[in-house]
MDTraj code that builds the backbone (N, CA, C; nanometers):
import mdtraj as md
import numpy as np

residues = "MET ALA GLN ILE ALA LEU ALA THR GLY PHE VAL LEU ILE LEU ALA GLY ILE TYR GLY ALA LEU THR ASN ARG ASP ILE LEU ARG MET ILE VAL ALA PHE THR ILE ALA ASP THR GLY VAL ASN VAL VAL LEU VAL ALA VAL GLY PHE LEU PRO GLY ARG THR ALA PRO ILE LEU ASP ALA ALA VAL PRO VAL ALA GLN ALA ALA GLU ARG ILE ILE ASP PRO VAL PRO GLN ALA LEU VAL LEU THR ALA ILE VAL ILE GLY LEU GLY ILE THR ALA LEU MET LEU ALA TYR ALA TYR ARG LEU PHE ARG LEU ARG GLY SER LEU ASP ILE SER ASN PHE THR GLU LEU LYS TRP".split()
xyz = np.array([
    [0.0817, -0.1203, 0.0000],
    [0.0000, 0.0000, 0.0000],
    [0.0862, 0.1269, 0.0000],
    [0.1936, 0.1240, 0.0767],
    [0.2808, 0.2415, 0.0821],
    [0.3498, 0.2643, -0.0516],
    [0.3807, 0.1553, -0.1246],
    [0.4460, 0.1709, -0.2542],
    [0.3516, 0.2348, -0.3552],
    [0.2224, 0.2035, -0.3460],
    [0.1246, 0.2644, -0.4365],
    [0.1134, 0.4136, -0.4080],
    [0.1077, 0.4500, -0.2803],
    [0.1006, 0.5918, -0.2445],
    [0.2276, 0.6650, -0.2855],
    [0.3411, 0.6011, -0.2682],
    [0.4675, 0.6626, -0.3077],
    [0.4738, 0.6841, -0.4588],
    [0.4349, 0.5826, -0.5351],
    [0.4342, 0.5952, -0.6812],
    [0.3338, 0.7008, -0.7273],
    [0.2174, 0.7051, -0.6638],
    [0.1179, 0.8062, -0.6989],
    [0.1701, 0.9461, -0.6699],
    [0.2381, 0.9622, -0.5581],
    [0.2957, 1.0927, -0.5250],
    [0.3993, 1.1372, -0.6263],
    [0.4865, 1.0451, -0.6681],
    [0.5870, 1.0818, -0.7683],
    [0.5238, 1.1117, -0.9034],
    [0.4179, 1.0390, -0.9393],
    [0.3472, 1.0680, -1.0649],
    [0.2839, 1.2067, -1.0585],
    [0.2249, 1.2422, -0.9436],
    [0.1669, 1.3763, -0.9291],
    [0.2745, 1.4846, -0.9374],
    [0.3904, 1.4599, -0.8769],
    [0.4990, 1.5578, -0.8845],
    [0.5448, 1.5760, -1.0288],
    [0.5647, 1.4662, -1.0994],
    [0.6092, 1.4751, -1.2395],
    [0.5038, 1.5408, -1.3281],
    [0.3763, 1.5083, -1.3057],
    [0.2694, 1.5706, -1.3847],
    [0.2619, 1.7201, -1.3574],
    [0.2807, 1.7593, -1.2324],
    [0.2783, 1.9011, -1.1992],
    [0.3947, 1.9770, -1.2592],
    [0.5134, 1.9192, -1.2541],
    [0.6304, 1.9851, -1.3144],
    [0.6140, 1.9946, -1.4655],
    [0.5674, 1.8861, -1.5279],
    [0.5451, 1.8884, -1.6727],
    [0.4423, 1.9955, -1.7099],
    [0.3335, 2.0021, -1.6342],
    [0.2310, 2.1022, -1.6634],
    [0.2808, 2.2442, -1.6444],
    [0.3635, 2.2657, -1.5433],
    [0.4161, 2.4000, -1.5200],
    [0.5138, 2.4424, -1.6286],
    [0.5874, 2.3477, -1.6842],
    [0.6869, 2.3825, -1.7861],
    [0.6292, 2.3916, -1.9266],
    [0.5183, 2.3263, -1.9532],
    [0.4660, 2.3231, -2.0899],
    [0.3500, 2.4182, -2.1153],
    [0.2840, 2.4672, -2.0116],
    [0.1695, 2.5563, -2.0321],
    [0.2146, 2.7006, -2.0461],
    [0.1393, 2.7770, -2.1245],
    [0.1670, 2.9193, -2.1420],
    [0.0709, 3.0054, -2.0609],
    [-0.0379, 2.9458, -2.0128],
    [-0.1384, 3.0185, -1.9368],
    [-0.1004, 3.0157, -1.7877],
    [-0.1070, 3.1312, -1.7232],
    [-0.0630, 3.1413, -1.5847],
    [-0.1534, 3.0607, -1.4921],
    [-0.2841, 3.0587, -1.5165],
    [-0.3736, 2.9808, -1.4299],
    [-0.3442, 2.8316, -1.4384],
    [-0.3147, 2.7834, -1.5570],
    [-0.2795, 2.6419, -1.5708],
    [-0.1472, 2.6111, -1.5024],
    [-0.0558, 2.7062, -1.5043],
    [0.0708, 2.6876, -1.4331],
    [0.0480, 2.6810, -1.2820],
    [-0.0417, 2.7632, -1.2315],
    [-0.0735, 2.7614, -1.0888],
    [-0.1354, 2.6278, -1.0496],
    [-0.2262, 2.5773, -1.1317],
    [-0.2868, 2.4465, -1.1050],
    [-0.1803, 2.3365, -1.1083],
    [-0.0869, 2.3465, -1.2016],
    [0.0205, 2.2467, -1.2098],
    [0.1092, 2.2506, -1.0858],
    [0.1421, 2.3700, -1.0373],
    [0.2207, 2.3802, -0.9145],
    [0.1448, 2.3215, -0.7955],
    [0.0136, 2.3414, -0.7910],
    [-0.0677, 2.2866, -0.6833],
    [-0.0705, 2.1342, -0.6891],
    [-0.0750, 2.0785, -0.8093],
    [-0.0711, 1.9327, -0.8252],
    [0.0639, 1.8786, -0.7779],
    [0.1720, 1.9468, -0.8117],
    [0.3042, 1.9032, -0.7654],
    [0.3147, 1.9126, -0.6130],
    [0.2562, 2.0160, -0.5542],
    [0.2558, 2.0314, -0.4087],
    [0.1784, 1.9176, -0.3423],
    [0.0675, 1.8788, -0.4007],
    [-0.0096, 1.7660, -0.3483],
    [0.0707, 1.6368, -0.3582],
    [0.1457, 1.6201, -0.4661],
    [0.2310, 1.5021, -0.4800],
    [0.3378, 1.4956, -0.3734],
    [0.3956, 1.6088, -0.3389],
    [0.4963, 1.6120, -0.2329],
    [0.4341, 1.5712, -0.0998],
    [0.3118, 1.6186, -0.0735],
    [0.2445, 1.5810, 0.0507],
    [0.2147, 1.4314, 0.0553],
    [0.1732, 1.3736, -0.0569],
    [0.1452, 1.2296, -0.0613],
    [0.2735, 1.1504, -0.0385],
    [0.3835, 1.1952, -0.0960],
    [0.5115, 1.1258, -0.0753],
    [0.5535, 1.1324, 0.0718],
    [0.5368, 1.2468, 0.1347],
    [0.5719, 1.2584, 0.2764],
    [0.4867, 1.1671, 0.3636],
    [0.3579, 1.1563, 0.3341],
    [0.2712, 1.0664, 0.4106],
    [0.3114, 0.9214, 0.3864],
    [0.3440, 0.8863, 0.2624],
    [0.3828, 0.7487, 0.2311],
    [0.5141, 0.7107, 0.2974],
    [0.6068, 0.8045, 0.3081],
    [0.7351, 0.7753, 0.3728],
    [0.7150, 0.7557, 0.5234],
    [0.6224, 0.8299, 0.5835],
    [0.5996, 0.8194, 0.7271],
    [0.5131, 0.7026, 0.7682],
    [0.4546, 0.6293, 0.6722],
    [0.3669, 0.5168, 0.7044],
    [0.4470, 0.3920, 0.7386],
    [0.4089, 0.3264, 0.8458],
    [0.4692, 0.1993, 0.8852],
    [0.3562, 0.0980, 0.9038],
    [0.3586, -0.0134, 0.8304],
    [0.2479, -0.1093, 0.8408],
    [0.2417, -0.1761, 0.9780],
    [0.1203, -0.2005, 1.0234],
    [0.1004, -0.2683, 1.1503],
    [0.1070, -0.1795, 1.2728],
    [0.1191, -0.0509, 1.2534],
    [0.1257, 0.0407, 1.3677],
    [-0.0014, 0.1244, 1.3744],
    [-0.0222, 0.1868, 1.4877],
    [-0.1438, 0.2625, 1.5125],
    [-0.1127, 0.4116, 1.5252],
    [-0.2178, 0.4899, 1.5402],
    [-0.2033, 0.6350, 1.5531],
    [-0.1282, 0.6697, 1.6818],
    [-0.0571, 0.7821, 1.6844],
    [0.0229, 0.8179, 1.8028],
    [-0.0620, 0.8740, 1.9171],
    [-0.1538, 0.7922, 1.9664],
    [-0.2387, 0.8306, 2.0796],
    [-0.2180, 0.7258, 2.1885],
    [-0.1760, 0.7696, 2.3036],
    [-0.1527, 0.6769, 2.4148],
    [-0.2812, 0.6638, 2.4961],
    [-0.3381, 0.5457, 2.4969],
    [-0.4566, 0.5162, 2.5759],
    [-0.4495, 0.3720, 2.6221],
    [-0.5618, 0.3126, 2.6571],
    [-0.5621, 0.1750, 2.7064],
    [-0.5228, 0.0751, 2.5986],
    [-0.5463, 0.1078, 2.4711],
    [-0.5124, 0.0158, 2.3614],
    [-0.3613, 0.0050, 2.3411],
    [-0.2886, 0.1121, 2.3690],
    [-0.1428, 0.1126, 2.3530],
    [-0.0798, 0.1467, 2.4883],
    [-0.0262, 0.0465, 2.5577],
    [0.0406, 0.0760, 2.6853],
    [0.1664, 0.1596, 2.6629],
    [0.2019, 0.2368, 2.7630],
    [0.3176, 0.3266, 2.7516],
    [0.4465, 0.2480, 2.7309],
    [0.4564, 0.1303, 2.7880],
    [0.5785, 0.0508, 2.7759],
    [0.6020, 0.0023, 2.6331],
    [0.4948, -0.0171, 2.5560],
    [0.5072, -0.0658, 2.4183],
    [0.4862, 0.0438, 2.3143],
    [0.4833, 0.1670, 2.3561],
    [0.4499, 0.2760, 2.2643],
    [0.5523, 0.2919, 2.1532],
    [0.6793, 0.2721, 2.1820],
    [0.7836, 0.2954, 2.0814],
    [0.7729, 0.2018, 1.9630],
    [0.7296, 0.0791, 1.9848],
    [0.7208, -0.0146, 1.8728],
    [0.5801, -0.0326, 1.8182],
    [0.4798, 0.0383, 1.8746],
    [0.3422, 0.0181, 1.8279],
    [0.2774, 0.1410, 1.7670],
    [0.3413, 0.2582, 1.7755],
    [0.2789, 0.3780, 1.7181],
    [0.3636, 0.4317, 1.6031],
    [0.2990, 0.5103, 1.5196],
    [0.3645, 0.5746, 1.4056],
    [0.4251, 0.7071, 1.4519],
    [0.5365, 0.7445, 1.3933],
    [0.6002, 0.8723, 1.4247],
    [0.5096, 0.9865, 1.3791],
    [0.4725, 1.0797, 1.4666],
    [0.3815, 1.1878, 1.4271],
    [0.4481, 1.3033, 1.3530],
    [0.5800, 1.3047, 1.3427],
    [0.6492, 1.4173, 1.2792],
    [0.6141, 1.4313, 1.1300],
    [0.6124, 1.3236, 1.0484],
    [0.5734, 1.3418, 0.9087],
    [0.4310, 1.3941, 0.8920],
    [0.3419, 1.3519, 0.9815],
    [0.2047, 1.4013, 0.9743],
    [0.1994, 1.5510, 1.0044],
    [0.2751, 1.5951, 1.1029],
    [0.2795, 1.7371, 1.1363],
    [0.3429, 1.8176, 1.0228],
    [0.4456, 1.7611, 0.9595],
    [0.5076, 1.8304, 0.8459],
    [0.4104, 1.8457, 0.7298],
    [0.3307, 1.7426, 0.7040],
    [0.2337, 1.7495, 0.5941],
    [0.1255, 1.8524, 0.6251],
    [0.0773, 1.8559, 0.7490],
    [-0.0220, 1.9573, 0.7832],
    [0.0337, 2.0983, 0.7651],
    [0.1575, 2.1183, 0.8053],
    [0.2207, 2.2490, 0.7859],
    [0.2393, 2.2792, 0.6380],
    [0.2788, 2.1781, 0.5596],
    [0.2978, 2.1980, 0.4155],
    [0.1660, 2.2297, 0.3456],
    [0.0564, 2.1709, 0.3913],
    [-0.0739, 2.2010, 0.3308],
    [-0.1105, 2.3472, 0.3541],
    [-0.0890, 2.3968, 0.4748],
    [-0.1207, 2.5364, 0.5058],
    [-0.0314, 2.6310, 0.4256],
    [0.0966, 2.6012, 0.4181],
    [0.1879, 2.6858, 0.3413],
    [0.1536, 2.6814, 0.1930],
    [0.1216, 2.5631, 0.1410],
    [0.0823, 2.5504, 0.0007],
    [-0.0445, 2.6287, -0.0313],
    [-0.1397, 2.6282, 0.0613],
    [-0.2616, 2.7063, 0.0403],
    [-0.2316, 2.8551, 0.0352],
    [-0.1441, 2.9009, 0.1235],
    [-0.1070, 3.0427, 0.1223],
    [-0.0343, 3.0825, -0.0047],
    [0.0559, 2.9974, -0.0513],
    [0.1294, 3.0276, -0.1747],
    [0.0363, 3.0260, -0.2952],
    [-0.0574, 2.9314, -0.2973],
    [-0.1539, 2.9264, -0.4078],
    [-0.2413, 3.0512, -0.4084],
    [-0.2854, 3.0947, -0.2916],
    [-0.3660, 3.2169, -0.2842],
    [-0.2863, 3.3382, -0.3314],
    [-0.1587, 3.3444, -0.2957],
    [-0.0746, 3.4558, -0.3399],
    [-0.0547, 3.4531, -0.4916],
    [-0.0303, 3.3342, -0.5476],
    [-0.0148, 3.3241, -0.6932],
    [-0.1435, 3.3627, -0.7652],
    [-0.2584, 3.3223, -0.7112],
    [-0.3859, 3.3604, -0.7733],
    [-0.4099, 3.5108, -0.7639],
    [-0.3693, 3.5726, -0.6533],
    [-0.3834, 3.7175, -0.6397],
    [-0.2957, 3.7904, -0.7419],
    [-0.1732, 3.7409, -0.7616],
    [-0.0858, 3.8005, -0.8637],
    [-0.1427, 3.7805, -1.0038],
    [-0.1972, 3.6625, -1.0299],
    [-0.2559, 3.6369, -1.1621],
    [-0.3760, 3.7275, -1.1858],
    [-0.4568, 3.7474, -1.0832],
    [-0.5719, 3.8372, -1.0968],
    [-0.5263, 3.9796, -1.1247],
    [-0.4234, 4.0241, -1.0545],
    [-0.3705, 4.1597, -1.0755],
    [-0.3124, 4.1749, -1.2167],
    [-0.2402, 4.0722, -1.2637],
    [-0.1873, 4.0777, -1.4002],
    [-0.3001, 4.0849, -1.5028],
    [-0.4051, 4.0075, -1.4808],
    [-0.5171, 4.0088, -1.5750],
    [-0.5873, 4.1441, -1.5739],
    [-0.6007, 4.2056, -1.4567],
    [-0.6652, 4.3376, -1.4496],
    [-0.5812, 4.4446, -1.5179],
    [-0.4479, 4.4358, -1.5069],
    [-0.3613, 4.5375, -1.5668],
    [-0.3410, 4.5161, -1.7161],
    [-0.3237, 4.3918, -1.7603],
    [-0.2858, 4.3625, -1.8981],
    [-0.3974, 4.3013, -1.9810],
    [-0.4963, 4.2408, -1.9194],
    [-0.6056, 4.1799, -1.9942],
    [-0.5725, 4.0430, -2.0521],
    [-0.4636, 3.9829, -2.0072],
    [-0.4225, 3.8531, -2.0596],
    [-0.3468, 3.7770, -1.9512],
    [-0.3537, 3.6442, -1.9604],
    [-0.2755, 3.5595, -1.8712],
    [-0.1767, 3.4730, -1.9475],
    [-0.1536, 3.5049, -2.0735],
    [-0.0559, 3.4314, -2.1531],
    [0.0836, 3.4807, -2.1166],
    [0.1699, 3.3887, -2.0785],
    [0.3031, 3.4248, -2.0293],
    [0.3896, 3.4884, -2.1381],
    [0.3614, 3.4613, -2.2632],
    [0.4421, 3.5197, -2.3711],
    [0.4137, 3.6683, -2.3918],
    [0.3080, 3.7199, -2.3310],
    [0.2776, 3.8634, -2.3423],
    [0.3560, 3.9480, -2.2431],
    [0.4235, 3.8863, -2.1503],
    [0.4979, 3.9587, -2.0473],
    [0.6468, 3.9427, -2.0746],
    [0.6996, 4.0281, -2.1625],
    [0.8400, 4.0149, -2.2040],
    [0.9239, 4.1375, -2.1686],
    [0.8742, 4.2262, -2.0847],
    [0.9492, 4.3479, -2.0549],
    [1.0779, 4.3227, -1.9791],
    [1.0834, 4.2180, -1.8996],
    [1.2015, 4.1926, -1.8181],
    [1.2944, 4.0893, -1.8793],
    [1.2724, 4.0538, -2.0058],
    [1.3633, 3.9592, -2.0713],
    [1.4963, 4.0273, -2.0993],
    [1.6021, 3.9495, -2.1080],
    [1.7368, 4.0032, -2.1302],
    [1.7532, 4.0494, -2.2691],
])
top = md.Topology()
chain = top.add_chain()
for i, resn in enumerate(residues, 1):
    res = top.add_residue(resn, chain, resSeq=i)
    for name in ("N", "CA", "C"):
        top.add_atom(name, md.element.get_by_symbol(name[0]), res)
traj = md.Trajectory(xyz[None], top)
């Protein structure tokens, strides 16, 4: 199961990078970056998964003496939650910039913005 999640995460990362590099429309590039971000989160969850272990909650089901070998490390889960929040903020910022570009220029085609080319 972890190998399927890992492979799916890498496929999402590759699809997102491919979409970001091949599209000329800024909104499609933003969606591609979001897909790649989701792939990174899936890979982090798949790496932190250990089969046969339970959630990191100490109660009657998991005695304290056996906690080290019976629970999953909560650090990857916390990293993914933080990455989701950061990814949402970055996506909102990119959408705000795209909206501002569309209001100023009337287009979201990346080839129309050539003023800063060398």
